[in-house]
N, C-alpha and C positions, 0 to 999 in steps of 0.2 A: 276528779277525786272520788266521785261516787263509785266509779268502776273499780278503783283500787280498793275501796272499802268493801265492795261486793266480793272482790277476789279474796280479801282477807277473811271475810265471813265464810266463803266457800271452803277455803283451805283449812280453816279452824272450826268448821261446823261442829266437830266433835268436842271442842274444848269445853262446852257447857254441860257435858254429860255428867250425870251423877255416877259415882264410881262403884255402886253396889252391883257387882256381877254375881251371877249364880255360881257357875264353876266352869272349869276347862281352860285350856290355853287361849282360846279365842277371846274370852272375856278378860282374862288377865292381860293379854296383848292389847286389847282395846283400851283397857284402863291406862296402860303405859303410853299408848298413842295419845289419849286425851290429855294426860299429864304433860306430854311433850308439846302439845299444841296450845296449852293454856297461855293466854296473853301473848300469843305469837304476833310478832311484827313482821308482816310479809315482806317488808323492805330489808329485813335482816337475813341475808342469805345463810349465815351460820345457823341461826335459829331454825330457819326453814329446813336446812340440812339435817338437824337433829330430829325434827318432826318427820322428815322424809325417811330417815332410818327406822323410826318406829312404825311408820306406815308400811314399810317393806316387811317388817317382822309380822305385823298383824295380818298382812295379806297372805302370808304363808300358812297361817292357822285358820284363815277365814273359810267359811263353808264354800263348797264348790260353786254354788249359785251366786256368790259375791266376788269370785276371782276377777271377773271382767270389770266389775265396779271398782275394785281396789286398784286395778291396773290404770284405770282412768284417773283416779286420785293421785297415784304415784307419778304418772306422766305429767299431770298438771302441776304437782309440787316440784318436780324436776325443772319444769319450765320456769316456775316462779323463782327457784333457786338460781337458775341460769341468768335470770334478769338482773341479778345482783343489785337489787334495790332500785333499779331504774324505773321510775314511775311511768314513763311512756311505754316501756316494754310490759310492765305489769298491767297497764290499761289495755294494751293490745291483746294480752293473754286473756283477760277477762272478757273482752269483746269476742275474740275468736273461739275460745274454748269454754266459755261460761255455760253454754247450753249443754255441754257434755258432762260437766262436773255436777250440776244440780241433780239430775236423775240418779247419778251414781251415789251421791251422798244421801239422797232420800232412801235408796235401797239399803245402804249401810246403816243408816239411822233406824230404819224399821227393824232390821235384823238385830241390831244392838238392843232395842227395846224388847223385842219378842224373845230373844234368846238369853240375853244377859240382864234383862230388867233394868236397862239403862235408858233414862229419859234424856232427850236432847231438847232443851227449851227452845222454842221458836222454830223447830224443824217440822212442825205439823204432826198429826197423829196418824 
């Protein structure tokens, strides 16, 4: 169950963001992504799908240096959605792809803080 909790934390890392963006589409899209990920239950494939739609939108407005990181997040969320709430599959996903999602979310978190003045509690500085 710890791995499923880690998966949920990775998928929703942005959920704790403060929504005070500076300006621009990226910050607005990031806020929408955060709102869609708030209180996300990774076992709810419909909710993951809504968050995934927002992740795809924010990836389009993301700075070029984050495009690859957003691709990792989207791929990970698609796999989480495909697991359709199956705890075993979600645990396998966390085990197999967890090392990819962490650096991607760290880069996204840093950019959100630097560009949009969004803090992500617990994500490091």
